[in-house]
C-alpha positions in Angstrom: -3.0 53.1 14.1 -3.2 49.8 12.5 -0.3 47.5 13.3 1.8 46.3 10.4 1.6 42.5 9.9 3.8 40.0 8.2 1.1 39.9 5.0 1.2 43.8 4.9 5.1 43.6 4.4 4.9 40.6 2.1 2.4 42.7 -0.2 4.6 45.6 -0.2 8.0 43.7 -0.9 6.2 41.4 -3.4 7.2 38.2 -1.5 5.8 35.5 0.4 4.8 35.6 3.9 7.1 32.8 4.6 10.0 34.7 3.1 9.0 37.8 5.3 9.2 35.4 8.5 12.5 34.1 7.5 14.0 37.7 7.1 12.5 39.1 10.3 13.5 36.0 12.4 17.0 35.9 10.8 16.6 32.4 9.6 18.1 30.7 6.6 15.9 29.8 3.5 16.3 33.0 1.5 19.0 35.1 -0.3 21.0 37.7 1.3 19.5 40.4 -1.4 16.0 39.2 -0.5 16.4 39.3 3.1 17.9 43.0 2.9 14.8 44.1 0.8 12.4 42.8 3.2 14.1 44.3 6.2 14.1 47.7 4.4 10.7 47.5 3.5 9.7 46.5 7.2 11.5 49.3 8.5 9.9 51.8 6.1 6.5 50.6 7.3 7.4 50.9 10.9 7.2 47.4 11.7 8.1 46.2 15.1 7.9 42.7 16.6 5.3 41.4 19.1 7.1 40.3 22.2 4.3 38.0 23.4 4.3 36.4 19.9 8.1 36.0 19.7 8.0 34.5 23.1 5.4 32.1 22.2 7.2 31.1 18.7 10.4 30.4 20.9 8.7 27.5 23.0 7.8 24.2 22.2 4.5 23.4 20.4 4.3 19.7 21.3 3.0 18.8 17.9 4.5 16.6 15.3 4.0 17.3 11.7 3.2 14.4 9.1 2.8 15.3 5.1 1.5 12.2 3.1 2.5 12.8 -0.4 0.1 10.9 -2.5 -2.6 11.7 -4.9 -6.0 11.8 -3.3 -7.1 9.1 -5.6 -4.7 6.5 -4.0 -4.1 7.1 -0.4 -7.5 7.7 0.5 -8.1 4.0 -0.4 -4.8 2.4 1.2 -5.2 1.2 4.7 -1.4 1.6 5.3 -1.6 5.2 6.3 -4.6 4.8 8.4 -2.9 2.0 10.4 0.5 4.0 10.5 -1.3 7.3 11.8 -3.1 5.3 14.4 0.1 4.0 15.6 1.9 7.2 15.4 -0.8 9.1 17.2 -0.9 6.5 20.1 2.7 6.9 21.0 2.5 10.6 20.5 -0.6 10.9 22.9 1.2 9.0 25.4 4.1 11.5 25.1 1.8 14.6 25.5 2.2 15.2 21.5 -0.4 16.1 18.9 -0.1 15.2 15.4 -0.6 17.8 12.7 -1.5 16.1 9.3 -1.4 17.5 5.6 -2.2 15.8 2.3 0.0 17.1 -0.2 -0.7 16.4 -4.1 3.0 17.4 -5.1 6.5 17.9 -3.9 6.3 21.6 -4.0 3.1 21.5 -1.8 5.1 19.1 0.8 8.0 21.6 0.6 6.1 24.5 1.2 4.2 23.1 4.1 7.4 22.3 5.9 8.4 26.2 5.3 5.0 27.4 6.8 5.1 25.0 9.6 8.6 26.1 10.7 8.0 29.8 9.8 4.6 29.8 12.1 6.3 27.5 14.7 3.4 25.0 14.2 5.5 21.9 14.8 8.5 20.7 16.7 9.4 18.1 14.3 7.9 16.1 11.3 8.0 12.6 10.2 8.9 12.2 6.5 7.8 9.2 4.3 9.0 7.5 1.1 12.5 9.1 1.0 13.8 9.4 -2.7 17.3 9.8 -4.2 18.2 13.4 -4.2 15.4 14.2 -2.3 14.6 17.9 -1.9 13.0 17.5 1.4 16.2 16.6 2.9 18.2 19.7 2.1 15.4 22.0 3.1 14.7 20.2 6.4 18.5 20.7 7.2 18.4 24.4 6.2 15.4 24.7 8.4 17.2 22.8 11.3 13.7 21.0 11.9 14.0 17.7 13.4 12.8 14.7 11.3 12.4 11.3 11.3 12.4 9.3 7.8 10.4 6.2 7.2 11.7 3.6 5.1 15.4 5.0 4.4 17.9 7.2 5.8 18.0 10.9 5.1 20.9 13.4 5.9 20.7 14.8 9.4 17.5 12.9 10.2 16.9 9.9 12.2 15.3 7.0 10.5 13.0 3.9 10.9 14.3 1.4 8.4 12.3 -1.5 7.1 14.0 -4.5 5.6 12.6 -4.4 2.4 15.6 -6.2 0.5 14.9 -9.4 2.7 11.3 -9.1 2.5 11.3 -9.4 -1.1 13.9 -12.3 -1.0 11.1 -14.2 1.3 8.3 -13.6 -1.1 10.3 -14.8 -4.1 11.6 -17.8 -2.2 7.9 -18.5 -1.4 6.8 -18.2 -5.0 9.7 -20.3 -6.3 8.8 -23.1 -3.7 5.4 -23.0 -5.7 7.2 -23.9 -8.9 7.2 -20.2 -10.3 9.7 -19.4 -12.8 8.6 -16.1 -13.8 6.9 -13.2 -11.6 5.9 -9.4 -12.2 6.4 -6.8 -9.5 3.7 -4.0 -9.8 5.4 -1.5 -7.5 3.8 2.0 -8.1 6.7 4.6 -8.3 10.0 3.0 -8.8 11.9 6.4 -7.9 11.2 5.8 -4.0 14.2 4.3 -2.5 12.4 1.3 -0.9 11.1 0.6 -4.3 14.6 0.6 -5.7 15.8 -1.6 -2.9 13.0 -4.2 -3.6 13.6 -4.2 -7.3 17.2 -4.8 -6.9 16.8 -7.4 -4.3 14.5 -9.4 -6.6 16.6 -9.0 -9.4 19.7 -10.3 -7.6 17.9 -13.3 -5.9 16.6 -14.2 -9.6 20.2 -14.6 -10.5 20.6 -17.3 -8.0 17.8 -19.4 -9.3 15.7 -20.1 -12.3 13.5 -17.1 -12.3 12.8 -14.1 -14.6 11.6 -10.7 -13.0 9.5 -8.1 -14.9 8.8 -4.7 -13.3 5.6 -2.7 -13.8 6.2 0.8 -12.2 5.2 4.5 -12.2 1.6 3.8 -11.4 -0.5 5.2 -8.9 -1.5 3.0 -5.9 -5.5 2.6 -6.8 -7.3 -0.5 -7.6 -7.8 0.8 -11.4 -3.7 0.9 -11.8 -3.6 -2.8 -10.4 -6.3 -3.7 -13.0 -4.7 -1.9 -15.8 -1.1 -3.1 -15.1 -2.3 -6.7 -14.8 -4.0 -6.6 -18.1 -1.1 -5.4 -19.7 1.1 -8.3 -18.2 -1.5 -10.8 -19.4 -1.2 -9.5 -22.8 2.2 -10.5 -23.3 3.3 -13.5 -25.2 4.7 -15.0 -22.0 2.7 -13.7 -19.0 4.2 -14.0 -15.7 3.3 -17.0 -13.5 3.1 -14.9 -10.3 2.2 -11.2 -9.5 3.7 -9.2 -6.5 1.7 -6.1 -5.6 2.9 -3.0 -3.7 -0.1 -3.1 -1.7 -3.4 -4.6 -1.3 -5.4 -2.0 -3.2 -3.4 -2.9 -6.3 -3.7 -6.4 -5.7 -7.4 -6.1 -5.5 -7.4 -4.6 -9.2 -5.1 -7.7 -10.3 -7.5 -10.0 -9.0 -10.5 -8.6 -11.0 -8.2 -8.4 -14.1 -7.6 -12.2 -13.6 -11.2 -13.1 -13.5 -12.0 -10.8 -16.4 -9.5 -12.7 -18.3 -10.8 -16.1 -17.4 -7.8 -16.9 -15.2 -8.2 -18.9 -11.9 -6.1 -17.1 -9.0 -4.2 -19.3 -6.8 -4.0 -21.8 -9.8 -2.9 -20.5 -13.2 -1.3 -17.5 -11.5 -0.2 -16.7 -7.9 -0.7 -13.5 -6.2 1.2 -11.6 -3.3 0.7 -8.5 -1.6 3.3 -6.5 0.2 0.7 -5.1 2.5 -1.9 -6.8 4.5 -5.5 -5.9 5.4 -8.9 -7.3 6.0 -9.4 -7.1 2.2 -6.7 -9.8 1.7 -8.4 -12.2 4.1 -12.2 -11.8 2.8 -11.7 -11.9 -1.0 -11.9 -15.2 -3.1 -9.4 -16.5 -3.1 -7.7 -14.8 0.0 -4.6 -13.0 -0.8 -1.3 -14.0 0.5 0.7 -10.9 2.1 3.4 -9.7 4.1 2.8 -9.7 8.0 4.2 -6.4 9.0 1.9 -3.7 11.1 2.2 -0.3 9.8 0.9 0.8 13.4 4.1 -0.6 14.9 6.0 1.4 12.3 4.1 4.4 13.1 4.8 3.8 16.9 8.6 3.3 16.4 8.6 6.7 14.2 7.0 8.5 17.2 9.3 6.9 19.7 12.5 8.0 17.7 11.2 11.6 16.9 10.3 12.4 20.6 13.6 11.1 21.9 15.5 13.5 19.5 13.0 16.3 20.7 13.8 15.3 24.3 17.6 15.9 23.7 18.9 12.7 22.2 20.9 12.8 18.9 19.5 11.6 15.6 19.5 7.8 15.4 18.1 5.1 13.2 16.3 1.8 14.2 15.5 -1.3 12.0 12.2 -3.2 11.8 12.5 -6.9 11.9 12.1 -8.8 8.4 8.3 -9.5 8.1 7.2 -13.2 7.2 4.9 -14.1 4.2 1.2 -14.9 5.4 0.5 -18.0 2.9 -3.3 -17.6 2.0 -5.1 -19.4 -1.1 -3.9 -17.1 -3.8 -0.3 -18.9 -3.5 -0.8 -21.7 -1.1 -0.5 -24.4 -3.8 1.7 -24.9 -6.7 0.7 -23.6 -10.2 -2.4 -25.4 -11.6 -3.4 -26.1 -8.0 -1.5 -29.1 -7.2 -0.9 -29.3 -3.4 2.2 -28.1 -2.0 
């Protein structure tokens, strides 16, 4: 007689395999009524647990999960995640852990991935990037009791690796003000992310202490096209900004092309700084000033924190040092090209 599977029960009960796994393993994540219905259906079908599978599910997998929540059009062009994953994988490997990667095109996709990983016992913990206010991932991971480390900001119940985004933006703004800039725009992609909110607040607070106006261009993706489009919109204003800060180097590359297409000289008529560095920033003309932080180091620290929790330490938080501005041709001189 064919053995009854979780998928068989799911079809009969008209629920997902994940819900069946939750019910059969007496885990949170479904309502009491749904759990009872699934157990009734399973019993009527003669289901019984596989002792070998149950023993395996109770053991460690020595695998860490990472979900990258970006549209395919943006994350594939951005070197941040490549370098971050390299650092993460290097440290995990030295601790005898493997990395399981999933690219999510929506929040729902990411949440379902965590449910499946947990239900199928594929990972011991997860790395969560770009925390947001009222983040649905936080409550889900807590309910699943799945160990996590958040990158960039804190999440309830999780460890965290914090970047000093607020002070970083102050350093960029100070640098631009020293180049006689009195107006700037920050092209930041999605302003709903907590790190973006901190950066925006920090810029605006600093602007109140000096003669500086700040404009925010948000809710874009992280592509070269978005950088080009948002920069073009800013240049069409009656009083365009004198300097542009870009969330990453890909946005900056699009902005650079927009300046050329509008017959403006980058580094003279308008200054540029990227919040992420890469070889792109060094080889384009003019070379683009950028922040000095290394995403690989952030990945290494994330792995170290999560592995320590899996080894028995309580959740904890570490903070990264404030990065410096690497000054290149795009902001080396004052406006109009006069030497600094």
